C-alpha positions in Angstrom: 98.8 127.5 57.0 99.9 124.1 55.7 103.2 123.8 53.8 101.8 121.3 51.3 98.9 123.3 49.8 99.1 124.8 46.3 99.6 128.5 46.6 96.7 130.3 44.8 98.2 132.9 42.4 95.0 133.6 40.4 91.7 131.8 40.1 88.1 132.1 38.8 84.9 130.2 38.2 83.8 129.8 34.6 80.1 130.3 33.9 77.2 128.5 35.7 76.6 124.8 35.5 79.1 124.4 32.6 81.0 121.2 32.0 84.6 120.8 31.0 86.9 117.9 30.2 90.5 117.0 29.5 90.8 118.7 26.1 89.1 121.9 27.1 92.3 123.6 28.4 95.2 125.0 26.4 98.0 127.5 27.1 99.9 129.4 24.4 100.8 132.8 23.0 97.7 132.6 20.9 97.7 136.3 19.9 101.3 136.1 18.7 102.3 139.0 21.0 105.9 138.0 21.0 106.3 138.7 24.7 106.7 135.1 25.6 103.7 135.2 27.9 101.1 132.4 27.5 97.4 133.0 27.4 94.9 130.5 28.9 92.3 129.2 26.4 89.3 127.4 27.8 86.4 125.8 25.9 83.3 124.3 27.4 80.7 121.8 26.4 78.2 124.6 26.5 80.0 126.2 23.5 81.7 129.1 25.3 85.3 130.0 24.3 87.3 132.1 26.8 90.8 133.5 26.7 92.5 134.8 29.8 95.7 136.7 30.5 96.0 136.7 34.4 97.7 139.7 35.9 97.1 139.8 39.6 98.5 142.7 41.6 99.4 140.2 44.4 99.0 136.5 44.6 95.5 135.3 45.5 93.7 138.4 44.1 90.3 138.0 42.6 89.9 138.1 38.8 89.8 141.6 37.3 87.7 142.5 34.2 90.8 143.1 32.1 92.0 139.5 32.8 89.4 138.2 30.4 90.6 139.0 26.9 87.8 137.3 25.0 84.5 135.4 25.6 82.4 134.2 22.7 79.7 131.5 22.4 80.2 129.2 19.4 76.7 127.5 19.8 78.2 124.0 19.6 80.0 122.0 22.3 83.7 122.4 22.3 85.5 119.1 22.6 89.1 120.3 22.4 91.2 123.4 21.8 94.7 123.5 20.4 97.1 126.2 19.2 99.5 125.7 16.3 100.6 126.7 12.8 97.4 125.8 11.1 97.2 128.4 8.3 99.2 128.2 5.1 101.4 131.0 4.1 102.2 132.1 7.7 104.0 130.6 10.6 101.9 132.5 13.1 99.9 130.6 15.8 96.2 130.0 15.3 93.5 128.5 17.4 91.9 125.2 16.4 88.5 124.4 17.9 87.1 120.9 17.6 83.3 120.5 17.7 81.3 117.3 17.4 80.8 117.6 13.6 83.1 120.6 12.7 86.7 121.7 12.9 87.2 125.5 13.0 90.5 127.4 12.9 90.5 131.0 14.2 93.0 133.9 14.3 93.1 135.8 17.6 94.2 139.4 17.3 94.2 142.4 19.6 93.8 146.1 19.0 95.3 148.8 21.2 92.6 150.7 23.1 92.4 154.5 23.0 90.4 154.7 26.2 90.7 153.4 29.7 88.9 150.1 28.9 92.1 148.6 27.5 92.8 146.6 24.5 90.2 145.0 22.2 90.5 141.3 21.2 88.5 139.5 18.5 88.7 136.2 16.7 88.4 135.7 12.9 87.4 132.4 11.3 90.2 131.4 8.8 88.6 128.2 7.6 86.4 125.3 8.8 85.9 121.6 7.9 82.5 119.9 8.2 83.0 116.4 9.5 81.2 113.4 8.1 81.7 111.5 11.3 81.3 112.4 15.0 84.7 113.5 16.4 86.2 112.4 19.7 89.6 114.1 19.9 92.4 115.4 17.8 96.2 115.9 17.7 98.5 118.0 15.5 102.1 118.2 14.3 104.4 118.3 11.3 103.1 115.1 9.8 105.5 113.6 7.2 108.3 115.9 8.3 106.9 119.1 6.8 108.5 122.3 7.9 106.9 125.5 9.2 103.3 124.2 9.5 101.2 121.8 11.5 98.7 119.3 10.2 95.7 118.1 12.1 94.5 114.5 12.8 91.0 113.9 14.2 89.8 110.6 15.6 86.2 109.8 15.2 83.9 107.8 17.5 83.9 104.9 15.1 87.7 104.6 14.8 88.5 106.7 11.7 91.6 109.0 11.6 90.8 112.0 9.4 93.9 114.0 8.4 93.7 117.6 7.2 96.5 119.5 5.5 95.5 122.9 6.8 92.7 124.2 4.5 92.2 120.9 2.6 91.2 117.3 3.6 94.0 114.8 3.0 92.7 111.3 3.6 90.9 109.1 6.2 91.9 105.7 7.6 90.1 103.2 9.9 92.1 101.7 12.7 92.1 97.9 12.7 90.2 96.1 15.5 88.6 99.3 16.7 85.9 99.3 19.4 86.1 102.5 21.5 88.2 105.6 21.0 91.1 106.3 23.3 93.6 109.1 23.8 95.6 110.1 20.7 99.0 111.9 20.3 101.7 112.4 17.6 105.4 111.7 17.9 107.4 113.9 15.5 110.6 112.0 16.2 109.2 108.7 14.7 106.5 110.4 12.6 103.8 108.2 14.1 100.4 108.3 15.8 100.2 106.7 19.2 96.9 105.7 20.8 95.5 103.2 23.3 92.9 100.8 22.0 90.0 99.1 23.8 92.2 96.0 24.0 94.2 97.9 26.7 97.3 98.1 24.6 99.4 101.0 23.3 99.5 101.0 19.5 101.7 103.1 17.2 100.9 103.7 13.5 103.4 105.3 11.1 102.2 108.3 9.1 103.6 106.8 5.9 101.7 103.6 6.4 98.5 105.4 6.9 99.1 107.5 3.8 99.7 104.6 1.5 97.0 102.3 3.0 93.6 101.7 1.5 91.3 104.7 1.6 88.6 104.5 4.3 85.9 105.5 1.8 86.5 102.1 0.1 85.5 100.0 3.2 82.4 98.8 1.6 84.4 96.9 -1.1 84.9 93.2 -0.9 88.0 91.7 0.7 89.4 90.7 -2.7 89.1 94.3 -4.0 90.8 95.6 -0.9 93.8 93.4 -1.4 94.2 94.5 -4.9 93.6 98.2 -4.5 95.9 99.1 -1.6 97.6 98.2 1.6 96.0 97.5 4.9 96.7 99.7 7.9 99.5 97.9 9.8 100.6 98.7 13.4 104.2 99.6 13.9 104.5 98.3 17.5 102.1 97.2 20.3 102.6 97.2 24.1 100.0 95.6 26.3 99.6 97.7 29.5 96.5 95.8 30.9 94.4 98.8 31.7 92.6 101.7 30.0 94.6 104.9 29.5 93.5 108.4 30.6 96.0 110.4 28.5 99.2 110.1 26.3 102.0 112.7 26.0 105.1 112.7 23.9 108.0 114.8 25.2 111.4 115.5 23.7 113.5 118.0 25.6 117.1 118.9 24.8 118.7 117.2 27.8 116.3 114.2 28.0 115.7 111.4 25.5 112.4 111.3 23.6 109.8 109.5 25.6 106.1 108.5 25.4 104.2 108.9 28.7 101.0 107.0 29.3 98.8 107.6 32.3 96.7 104.5 33.1 94.0 104.0 35.7 96.5 102.6 38.2 99.9 102.9 36.7 102.1 105.5 35.1 104.3 104.4 32.1 107.3 105.9 30.3 108.1 104.2 26.9 110.8 104.5 24.4 110.2 105.4 20.8 110.0 101.7 19.9 107.5 100.8 22.5 109.8 99.4 25.2 109.2 100.4 28.7 111.8 102.8 30.2 110.1 102.8 33.6 106.7 102.5 35.2 105.2 103.7 38.5 102.4 101.9 40.3 100.0 104.5 41.8 98.2 104.0 45.1 95.5 106.4 44.1 93.1 107.1 41.2 94.7 109.7 38.8 92.7 112.2 36.9 95.2 114.1 34.6 99.0 114.6 34.1 101.5 116.7 32.2 105.3 116.0 31.7 107.6 119.1 31.8 111.3 119.8 31.6 113.4 118.9 34.6 116.4 120.8 35.9 118.3 117.6 36.3 119.9 116.3 33.1 118.5 113.0 31.8 115.2 113.1 33.8 111.7 114.4 33.2 109.4 115.8 35.8 105.7 114.9 35.7 102.6 116.5 37.4 99.9 113.9 38.2 96.6 115.0 39.6 94.2 112.6 41.4 90.7 112.3 42.7 91.9 113.0 46.2 92.5 116.6 45.3 96.2 116.1 45.3 98.9 117.1 42.8 102.0 115.0 42.9 105.4 115.9 41.3 107.5 113.0 40.1 111.1 113.1 38.8 111.0 109.9 36.7 109.5 107.5 39.4 110.6 109.4 42.5 108.0 111.5 44.3 109.5 114.9 44.9 106.5 116.9 46.1 102.8 116.6 46.9 100.5 119.5 47.2 96.8 119.9 48.1 94.4 121.4 45.6 91.0 122.8 46.4 89.2 120.8 43.7 89.7 117.6 41.5 91.5 118.6 38.3 90.6 117.1 34.9 93.3 119.0 33.0 96.7 120.4 34.1 99.1 122.6 32.1 102.4 124.5 32.9 102.5 128.1 31.6 104.6 131.3 31.7 102.5 134.1 32.9 103.5 137.7 33.7 107.3 137.0 34.0 106.5 134.0 36.3 107.7 130.8 34.8 106.3 127.4 35.6 102.8 128.4 36.8 100.5 125.4 37.3 97.1 125.8 35.5 94.4 123.4 36.6 90.8 123.1 35.4 88.0 121.1 37.0 85.0 119.5 35.4 82.7 122.2 36.9 84.8 125.2 35.7 87.1 126.1 38.6 90.2 127.5 36.8 93.2 128.1 39.0 96.8 129.3 38.5 99.0 128.2 41.4 102.6 127.6 42.3 104.5 125.3 44.7 106.4 126.3 47.8 105.7 127.8 51.2 104.6 131.1 52.5 106.1 132.5 55.7 103.6 132.8 58.6 103.2 136.4 59.7 101.0 135.5 62.6 102.4 136.2 66.1 100.6 135.0 69.1 99.5 137.9 71.4 101.0 138.1 74.8 98.9 136.7 77.6 98.2 138.9 80.5 99.5 137.2 83.7 96.9 136.7 86.3 96.5 134.7 89.4 95.0 131.2 89.1 91.7 130.7 90.9 92.0 127.0 91.9 88.4 127.0 93.3 86.9 128.0 90.0 89.0 125.4 88.1 88.0 122.7 90.6 84.3 123.5 90.2 84.6 123.6 86.4 86.5 120.2 86.5 83.7 118.6 88.5 81.1 119.9 86.1 83.0 118.5 83.1 83.4 115.2 84.8 79.7 115.1 85.5 78.9 115.7 81.8 81.4 113.0 80.8 79.9 110.5 83.2 76.4 111.2 82.0 77.5 110.9 78.3 79.2 107.5 78.9 76.3 105.8 80.8 75.1 102.5 79.4 71.5 103.6 79.0 72.6 106.2 76.4 73.7 103.4 74.1 70.4 101.5 74.5 67.3 102.6 72.5 65.5 105.5 74.1 62.1 105.3 75.5 59.1 106.0 73.3 58.6 109.6 74.5 62.3 110.5 74.0 62.7 109.1 70.5 63.4 111.6 67.6 61.1 109.7 65.2 58.3 107.3 66.0 56.6 105.0 63.6 53.3 103.3 64.4 51.3 100.8 62.4 47.5 100.4 62.8 45.9 97.3 61.3 42.2 97.6 60.4 39.9 95.4 62.5 37.9 94.5 59.4 38.9 93.1 56.0 38.8 95.4 53.0 35.4 95.6 51.4 37.0 95.4 48.0 40.1 93.2 48.0 43.4 94.8 47.0 45.1 91.5 46.1 47.3 91.7 43.1 48.7 88.7 41.1 47.7 86.2 43.8 48.5 82.6 43.1 45.8 81.4 45.6 43.1 79.4 43.8 40.4 80.5 46.2 37.3 82.3 44.9 38.2 85.5 46.8 41.5 86.5 48.3 40.9 89.0 51.1 43.2 91.9 52.1 43.5 94.0 55.1 44.5 97.7 55.4 47.5 98.8 57.4 47.9 102.5 58.2 51.4 103.6 59.0 52.1 106.9 60.7 55.5 108.5 61.0 55.9 111.3 63.6 59.1 113.3 63.8 60.1 115.6 66.7 63.2 116.8 64.9 64.3 117.5 61.3 64.6 114.2 59.5 66.4 114.1 56.2 65.7 111.6 53.4 63.2 109.4 55.3 62.5 106.1 53.6 59.9 103.6 54.8 60.2 99.8 54.1 57.3 97.4 55.0 58.2 93.8 55.2 55.9 90.7 55.6 57.0 87.1 55.3 56.3 85.3 52.1 53.8 84.0 50.9 52.2 87.2 52.3 52.7 90.4 50.2 51.9 94.1 50.3 50.6 96.3 47.6 53.6 98.7 48.1 56.7 98.0 50.2 58.8 101.1 49.7 58.0 104.7 50.4 60.2 107.8 49.9 59.3 111.1 51.7 60.5 114.6 51.6 62.5 115.9 54.5 60.3 116.0 57.7 60.2 119.2 59.7 60.0 119.2 63.5 56.6 118.1 64.9 55.4 116.9 61.5 54.0 113.6 60.4 53.4 111.5 57.4 50.8 108.7 56.9 50.6 106.0 54.3 48.0 103.3 53.7 48.7 99.9 52.2 47.1 96.5 52.0 48.4 93.0 52.9 47.2 89.8 51.2 48.1 86.2 50.6 50.0 85.9 47.4 51.6 82.4 47.4 49.5 79.2 47.4 50.5 78.1 50.9 49.7 79.2 54.4 52.2 81.6 56.0 54.3 80.6 59.0 53.9 84.0 60.7 51.1 86.6 60.7 53.4 89.5 61.6 54.9 92.4 59.7 57.6 95.0 60.2 57.9 98.7 59.4 61.3 100.2 59.3 62.1 103.9 58.7 65.7 105.0 57.8 66.5 108.7 58.1 69.3 111.2 58.8 69.5 113.8 61.6 71.8 116.7 60.8 74.2 118.0 63.4 76.6 120.9 63.6 79.6 118.6 62.9 77.8 116.6 60.3 75.4 118.6 58.2 74.7 115.7 55.9 73.1 113.9 58.9 73.7 110.9 61.2 71.9 107.8 59.9 69.2 106.4 62.2 66.5 103.8 62.1 63.1 103.5 63.7 60.9 100.4 63.4 57.7 98.8 64.7 55.9 95.4 64.3 52.3 94.8 63.6 50.1 91.7 63.8 47.8 90.6 61.0 44.4 89.1 61.6 43.7 85.4 61.2 40.8 86.1 58.9 43.4 87.2 56.3 44.4 83.5 55.6 41.4 81.5 56.7 37.6 81.7 57.1 34.9 80.0 59.3 33.9 76.5 58.1 32.2 73.4 59.3 34.2 71.4 61.9 35.7 68.2 60.7 35.3 65.0 62.7 38.2 63.0 61.3 41.8 64.3 61.5 45.3 62.8 61.1 47.0 65.1 63.6 45.7 66.2 67.0 47.3 68.1 69.9 45.8 69.1 73.3 46.6 72.2 75.2 46.0 72.2 79.0 45.2 75.4 80.9 44.7 76.2 84.6 41.5 78.1 84.0 38.0 77.0 82.9 37.5 76.9 79.2 36.2 80.1 77.6 33.4 80.1 75.1 34.5 80.7 71.5 31.9 83.4 71.3 34.2 85.4 73.6 37.6 84.8 72.2 36.8 84.2 68.5 34.0 86.7 67.8 35.2 87.2 64.2 34.7 83.5 63.4 31.6 82.6 65.4 28.0 83.5 64.5 26.2 84.5 67.7 23.0 82.9 66.5 24.6 79.5 66.4 25.0 78.2 69.9 26.6 74.9 68.8 29.8 76.8 67.9 30.4 77.8 71.5 32.9 74.9 72.1 33.7 73.7 68.6 35.0 75.8 65.6 36.2 75.1 62.1 38.7 77.0 60.1 39.0 76.8 56.3 42.4 78.0 55.0 42.6 79.7 51.6 44.8 77.0 50.4 42.0 74.4 50.9 43.0 72.6 54.2 40.8 72.6 57.3 41.5 72.8 61.0 39.1 72.1 63.9 39.3 73.7 67.4 37.5 72.1 70.3 37.0 73.2 73.9 36.1 70.7 76.6 33.1 71.5 78.7 34.2 69.6 81.8 38.0 70.0 81.8 40.4 72.8 81.1 41.6 71.6 77.8 41.5 72.6 74.1 42.1 70.3 71.2 43.4 71.4 67.8 43.2 68.8 65.0 43.9 68.9 61.2 45.0 66.6 58.4 48.3 68.6 58.0 50.7 69.0 60.9 51.8 72.5 59.7 48.2 73.8 59.7 48.0 73.3 63.5 50.5 76.1 64.1 48.5 79.2 63.3 45.4 78.1 65.1 47.3 77.0 68.2 49.2 80.3 68.2 46.1 82.3 67.8 44.3 80.4 70.6 47.1 80.9 73.1 47.4 84.6 72.3 43.7 85.3 72.5 43.5 83.4 75.8 46.3 85.4 77.3 44.7 88.7 76.1 41.3 87.6 77.6 42.7 86.8 81.0 45.0 89.9 81.0 41.9 92.1 80.5 40.4 90.3 83.6 43.6 91.1 85.6 44.3 87.4 85.9 48.1 87.1 86.3 48.5 83.3 87.0 47.0 82.0 83.7 49.3 79.4 82.1 49.2 76.9 79.3 50.9 73.5 79.4 51.3 70.5 77.1 51.4 67.0 78.5 51.0 65.0 75.3 53.6 63.5 73.0 55.8 65.5 70.7 54.9 64.5 67.1 58.5 63.9 66.0 57.7 61.3 63.4 55.3 63.7 61.5 57.9 66.5 61.9 60.6 64.3 60.4 58.5 63.6 57.3 58.3 67.3 56.6 62.1 67.5 57.0 62.6 64.6 54.6 60.3 66.2 52.0 62.2 69.5 52.2 65.5 67.8 52.0 64.4 65.7 49.0 63.4 68.8 47.1 66.8 70.3 47.8 68.5 67.2 46.4 66.3 67.5 43.3 67.4 71.1 42.9 71.1 70.0 42.9 70.3 67.4 40.3 68.5 69.9 38.1 71.5 72.2 38.4 73.9 69.5 37.3 71.8 68.5 34.4 71.4 72.1 33.3 75.2 72.6 33.4 75.7 69.5 31.3 73.1 70.4 28.7 74.5 74.0 28.6 78.0 72.7 27.9 76.6 70.4 25.2 74.6 73.3 23.7 77.7 75.6 23.5 79.8 72.8 22.0 77.2 72.3 19.2 77.1 76.0 18.6 80.9 76.1 18.2 80.7 73.3 15.7 78.0 75.0 13.7 79.8 78.3 13.7 82.9 76.6 12.4 80.9 75.0 9.6 79.3 78.3 8.7 82.6 80.2 8.6 84.3 77.6 6.4 84.7 78.8 2.8 84.2 75.3 1.5 80.6 74.3 2.2 80.2 71.1 4.2 77.2 69.1 5.3 75.9 69.9 8.8 75.6 66.2 9.7 72.3 66.9 11.6 74.0 69.3 13.9 71.0 71.7 13.5 68.7 68.9 14.7 70.9 68.1 17.6 71.1 71.9 18.5 67.3 72.1 18.5 66.9 69.0 20.6 69.4 70.2 23.1 67.7 73.6 23.3 64.4 71.9 24.1 66.0 69.9 26.8 67.5 73.0 28.3 64.1 74.8 28.3 62.4 71.7 29.8 65.1 71.4 32.6 64.8 75.1 33.3 61.0 74.8 33.7 61.4 71.8 35.9 64.0 73.5 38.1 61.7 76.6 38.4 58.8 74.4 39.4 61.1 72.5 41.9 62.2 75.9 43.3 58.6 76.8 44.0 58.0 73.5 45.7 61.1 74.0 47.8 59.7 77.4 49.0 56.4 75.8 49.9 58.1 72.9 51.7 60.3 75.4 53.6 57.2 77.4 54.6 55.5 74.3 55.9 58.6 73.3 57.7 58.8 76.7 59.4 55.2 76.4 60.5 55.8 72.9 61.9 59.0 74.1 63.6 57.1 77.0 65.3 54.6 74.4 66.5 57.4 72.1 67.8 59.1 75.1 69.7 55.7 76.0 71.3 55.0 72.4 72.3 58.5 71.9 73.8 58.3 75.2 75.7 54.9 74.4 77.1 56.0 70.8 77.9 59.2 71.8 79.8 57.8 75.2 81.0 60.8 77.0 79.5 61.6 80.6 80.4 61.7 83.4 77.9 65.5 83.2 77.5 65.3 79.5 77.0 62.6 79.9 74.3 64.8 82.4 72.6 67.7 79.9 72.5 65.2 77.3 71.2 64.1 79.6 68.4 67.6 80.5 67.4 68.5 76.8 67.2 65.5 75.6 65.1 64.8 78.8 63.1 68.2 80.2 62.2 67.3 81.2 58.6 64.7 83.5 57.3 65.2 82.1 53.8 66.5 78.8 52.4 69.3 79.0 49.8 71.3 76.4 47.9 74.5 77.6 49.6 73.1 77.5 53.1 70.2 75.2 54.0 68.1 74.6 57.0 69.2 71.1 57.7 73.0 71.7 58.1 72.4 74.9 60.0 70.0 73.4 62.5 72.2 70.3 62.8 75.2 72.5 63.7 73.3 74.4 66.3 71.8 71.3 68.0 75.3 69.6 68.0 76.7 72.7 69.7 74.0 72.6 72.4 74.5 68.8 72.9 78.2 69.3 73.6 77.8 72.4 75.8 74.8 73.0 78.0 73.1 69.6 77.3 76.3 67.5 77.5 76.5 64.6 80.0 80.2 64.2 80.4 83.5 66.0 79.7 84.1 63.5 76.9 81.3 65.0 74.9 82.6 68.5 75.5 86.0 67.6 74.2 84.6 66.6 70.7 85.9 68.8 67.9 83.4 69.7 65.1 84.0 70.7 61.5 84.4 74.4 60.7 82.4 74.3 57.5 78.7 74.0 56.7 78.0 71.4 54.0 74.8 69.9 52.8 74.5 66.4 54.3 74.0 63.3 52.3 70.8 62.4 54.3 68.8 63.5 57.3 69.5 60.6 59.6 72.1 62.4 61.7 69.8 65.4 62.0 66.9 63.3 63.1 69.0 61.4 65.6 70.3 64.7 67.1 66.8 66.2 67.4 65.6 63.0 69.2 68.6 63.1 71.5 68.0 66.8 72.1 64.4 66.1 73.3 65.6 63.2 75.4 68.2 65.5 77.2 65.5 68.1 77.9 63.2 65.3 79.3 66.0 64.3 81.7 66.3 67.8 83.1 68.6 69.5 80.7 68.4 73.3 80.5 69.1 75.6 77.6 71.7 78.3 78.2 74.4 80.0 76.2 76.3 81.4 79.2 79.9 80.0 79.6 80.6 78.2 82.8 84.3 77.4 83.1 83.7 74.5 85.5 81.5 72.5 83.2 81.9 74.0 79.8 84.8 74.8 77.5 85.3 77.8 75.3 84.2 76.7 71.8 83.6 78.2 68.4 80.2 77.8 66.9 80.5 74.7 64.7 80.0 74.7 61.0 79.4 71.0 60.6 78.0 68.2 62.7 79.4 65.1 64.3 77.1 62.5 65.7 76.9 62.8 69.4 77.6 59.3 70.8 75.0 58.1 73.3 76.5 55.5 75.6 73.2 54.9 77.5 70.7 54.7 74.6 69.1 51.8 76.3 68.4 53.9 79.4 66.8 56.9 77.7 63.1 57.4 77.6 61.4 56.1 74.5 59.8 58.8 72.3 56.9 57.4 70.3 56.3 59.6 67.3 59.5 58.7 65.4 59.9 55.4 67.2 60.0 57.4 70.4 57.9 60.0 72.2 59.1 62.4 74.9 56.8 61.9 77.9 55.8 64.2 80.7 57.1 63.5 84.2 59.1 60.6 83.0 56.1 58.6 82.1 55.5 57.0 78.7 52.4 58.3 76.8 51.1 57.6 73.4 48.7 59.7 71.5 45.7 57.9 70.0 43.6 59.3 67.1 39.9 59.1 67.7 37.5 59.1 64.7 34.5 60.3 66.6 33.8 63.9 67.6 32.0 64.8 70.8 31.9 67.7 73.2 34.1 65.8 75.7 36.5 64.4 73.1 39.3 66.7 74.2 39.2 65.5 77.8 39.2 61.8 76.8 42.3 62.2 74.7 45.9 62.0 75.9 45.2 61.0 79.5 48.4 60.0 81.2 
């Protein structure tokens, strides 16, 4: 048993699903028994009032029926309970109960029982006050220095202090500058009320000042009438503590000076009567409640502070003397004298756990039993040791860290895309201007082999594609159960997507013996969308601005075989030429040579070539894979269209610069708008009317400029998104052409994709240009470097938006040139040729000492050739069945 746990003396749980707060607990001799023993009074937000007199036979006993003296339901939520001399003509203690709109004072009395059931207790209503305002909290004391009785002060939710002289209402005053109510207490030494305002400062108001101030019922009067009819409420002293307060207590013990204790959210303050700080303690935890009590050391005060870590700390001034563990988080704590036991700690939680405990230690009565001596069997121990080592070895294998195979996974998610488009389109709020926007159905199935808690499914597709529903929440899955959802994917934005792929991801928890709440896990799968979702068959186009030719090592395949969804079998002329009409309006033409092993893709837009080229290579690979042909390969021997690619980069970068300009203009106009508003407010508040001097006209004109700039910035943002989507499509095409041209391996293609496609989204803080420039610069000084001088270059550690794209275009051209000269992409570190380096954040131009020796790349004033030979692509206006084989001959 731990030494630092609170010793349970008596405890109980109050009601079911009841709520309690700071003011719901009070300890006092409420029945005026004269024995000096306190009773525990508890009120709940459900309206239940309970009075306890704990009398356990031995510490830790369960509650006995006779421990509950009284339990009544008052039908209204109980905000606070207090015990004091609230009835005139007697100095006996009475119980004050604060409701939202009512204050009730009761007398608690007991009758000796004549049978074994014990004494009888009842409450009698002495008087009540119906409140005109919603109450928040209350305090009591001998206001004004009265003797032998207590007055009550109630703080309302709108900042009014309502004072009651026992059975009669005295007066009400509004606190100045009030916003939200805070804790309230009364100091009898200074005859003042102390609270913490929403300005995060402790404020003290004298009772005499409140009594002689203007009545709160006259607030509707004008300012001039207020000045003539009475005084304003003036604060006595103010102390800024810089945080909200949880509670305030005023203590005045015989051996200690009078002090005001304030419990903040992160600090604990002790103030003098005049508001000066005696001391403060910075807390390294989040407190929940506190209570100061008398210390055995003269001149000091002890304080109990409960926190949200279920701890109760004991401080002597600022020194931590003891810390004890509680079973729950307390919201209220008191110190009481119960059954001749002084200093019992009474704690109450927000869900009704009432506990009486004490500090200290209990002796451990446990004695370890004697172990029978027996001979050690070394053979059994050795066999057990080998078995345990085998289990440890199996548990620490590398493959256990890697994803499990499909048949061993706890949860499997699969996605099935319908082979046909939806008969009735499910497109919602599509921006595409086409007559009909098709959609395709995706069926997602989740199969669980174990108990899966809180499974959530997220479906992601890259914009401008969209899904009808992207989030699904399921109930807990039982073992060998499954769930199926159906959704549709469609083109929402008015531009062609850069990828026709989607991703399904399921997050769930698997409970274990050590973790019943579950271990978080994730399962995911990818699915491929059909090309018909973004384009439809169309008449081939003879003229085109951009053309590329893909070479293969197999005879050309009829489009009737590889594109059955785009070719009408009755039209034989589509066997080697095919047209595609994108939903955005652009066209792309695909040609297959009859005499050579080439395919040509041509379009007026460079980015439109990507999806058709990708679909062609995928379908050719699938076709030859079905025929068990393992040596099929595609190559590219033409020129890399760098110049057209650079035009897309410049367009995207220009729109990013425009976005910055719009941002600056919006900031300037917003500052101007706020300055005009301040001028107008000053004019309106001035008691002497003054002409506006056309400030209203200037305000209206500035407002129109702000709206116009915001609309222009929003339109530019949409253009940036479209330009980035086109840039990603063209980048995918460039990666494919470079990989086919240099016959790159899978690892090298992965490095190429990470270099040119580092971002899924383009943001103002981190853009595509600076990120790609940094990645290419890193490759040029590591695996593609030509000398140790280049490796020794130091690069900037920050990513900044460049002034222009000239350095980026130069580095891309140099990158292609290094690949043409035999460079290989690799991220592995070779100590002989490479130096350890940090991924750069900025880019420095790579000096090229032998620019005159490098191969010319015609496309951006230069073209990367195949086998070291210079080749130039020529556009042909005519269209014939052998056009593909006549183009791009070396």
